[in-house]
N, C-alpha and C positions, 0 to 999 in steps of 0.2 A: 962211755958213750952209749946212748940208747939206740936201738935199731928202729927204722921207720915203722916196723910192724907194731912195735910198742905204742908208737903215737896213734897209729890207726886203731889199735885195740882199745886204748883210752877213749878215743873220740867215738868208737862204735858204742861202747858201754854207757858213755854220756847221752848219746841222742837216743838210745833204746829206753832210757828213763824218762823221756819227755812224754807228757800227756796228750795223747791223740785228742781227747776231749778239749784240752786247752788250745791245741793247735786249731781244731774246728771252730772253737769260740772266737779265735782272732779272725779266721776267715769270715765268719758270721758278722763280726763287728765291721770288718772292711766292706761287705756287701751292703750293710744297712746305711753306711755313711754316704753323704753327698759327696764329699771329697776327702781325701787321706793325706794327712801331713806326716811325714816320717822324719824323725829326729833321732840323733846319736852323736857321740863325740868320739874322737880318736879312730881306732880301727873298728869299733862298733858302728861309728858314723859311716865309715865307708861302706859297710855292709848294709847299712840302712839305705844308703845311695842305690846299691844294687838292687835292694828290694823295691824301692821306688820305681826304678826302671822297669822291673818286671810288672808292676802294677800298671804302670802306664801302657805297657805292651799288651795288656789284657783288656785295655778299653776303660780302666778305672781311672778317674781324675785323681792324680797323685803329685804332691809336691815334696821337695826336700827342704825342711826348715833351714832357714839361713842363706838361701839363694835369693839374689836380688829380684827375681820374678815370682817369688812365692807371695801369695796374697794373704789377707787377714784370715785367721781361723774363724769360723762361726759355729752356731748352736747345732747344726745338722752334721757337722764335720767330725772326723776322728783324727786324734793325735796318736800315732803309733811311736813310742819311744824304745829304742834299744839301749839298754845300759845294764851292764853287769852288776854294778853296785846299786842302782836305782837311787843314788844320792849325788850324782854329778850336778853342780850348782846351776848352770845355765839350763839344764833339762828339767830340774825341780821348777825353775821359773817358768818354763814353757808350759809345763803341766799346771801350774797355778794359773796362767793366762788362759789356758784351755778350759779349765773349770770355771773360771769367772765368766766366760761367755757361753757356757753351757754345752761346750763340746764333749764328746766321749774321749776317754784316754784307754789306750791299750799299751801294755808294758811286757817286754820280753826281758827277762832279768834272772840273775841268780838269787836275788833276795827279794821275794814278794812282799815282805814285812817292811820294806824300805820307805823312805819319804814318797817317792813316786807311787810305789805300791799301794801305799794308803789312800792315794787319789785315783788310782786306776779302776776302771769299770771291768776290765778283762786283763788277766795276767797269764803269761806263759812263762813258767819257770824252767830253767835249763840248770840242772844241778851239777854245775862245774865249780872248779876252785877259781878264785878271782885273784887279781894281782896283789890283793891284800893278804893272801893266805901263804906267801912265801915262808918256807921253814915248817909249816904245819904238817902233820901226818897225812891229811887229805890232799895236800898240794899236788898239782899236776906235775908230770915229768917235764912239761914244757913251760917256757918262760911266761912270766906275768899273766895276761888274760887270753892266752892263745887258745886254749881249750874252749872257753866260753865263745870267743869269736868264731872259731871253726864251727862249732856246734850251731851258733847263731846263723851262719850261712847256710848250713844244711837245713835247719828248721824253717828258715824263711823261703828257701826253694820248695820245701815240702808244703808249706801253706800255699804257696802258689800253685802247686800240683792239686792241692784240695780245691782251690778257686777254680782252676782250669776245669775240673770234672764238673763241679757245681754249675758253671756258666757255660759249659758245652765248648770250651775252647780247645784248639790244638796248637802245637808249636808253629804249624804253618799259618794258622790264623792270626797268632801273635806277631809273627814275623812281618805281617803287613804293616804293623806300627814301629818296626824297628827303624832306627836313625837312618835316613839316607843322606845326610848332610855330615859327613865324617871327615 
């Protein structure tokens, strides 16, 4: 059995390798967009929902792809996809639709050379092992895509911190947009 300190050490090593330039490029793409559409599947999708919430709380018009109140994406918009593999079928289709209407695509992934990566305008790579790396020497001590998903949460929160600084926001100003119908 591994110690929790080993999990934290693995997570720390992974997020330290993430490029600050790539994180700021994602933040810049978000600021340039009229609206941000956030997509992901599985656990990465749950983290995408968390990120969409923070974007909304910052005053950015953000939607979670797949919700019944999400409008059509347009040319001035950004589709931000969270996908470890960059190959998830529904997310590839979302990227193709976004490209077709002229929207920009941002991808947070393990594999920048993936199908979605080839369509993306901006990519943030998280050099974590994936659920497909089971049994390989580089595999995480954690199951499946846990290391990527944990790193994704930390990186999306850090991108939010970059945006907060650039937009002059505080936690208090963001809290004004926090849901009051809970």
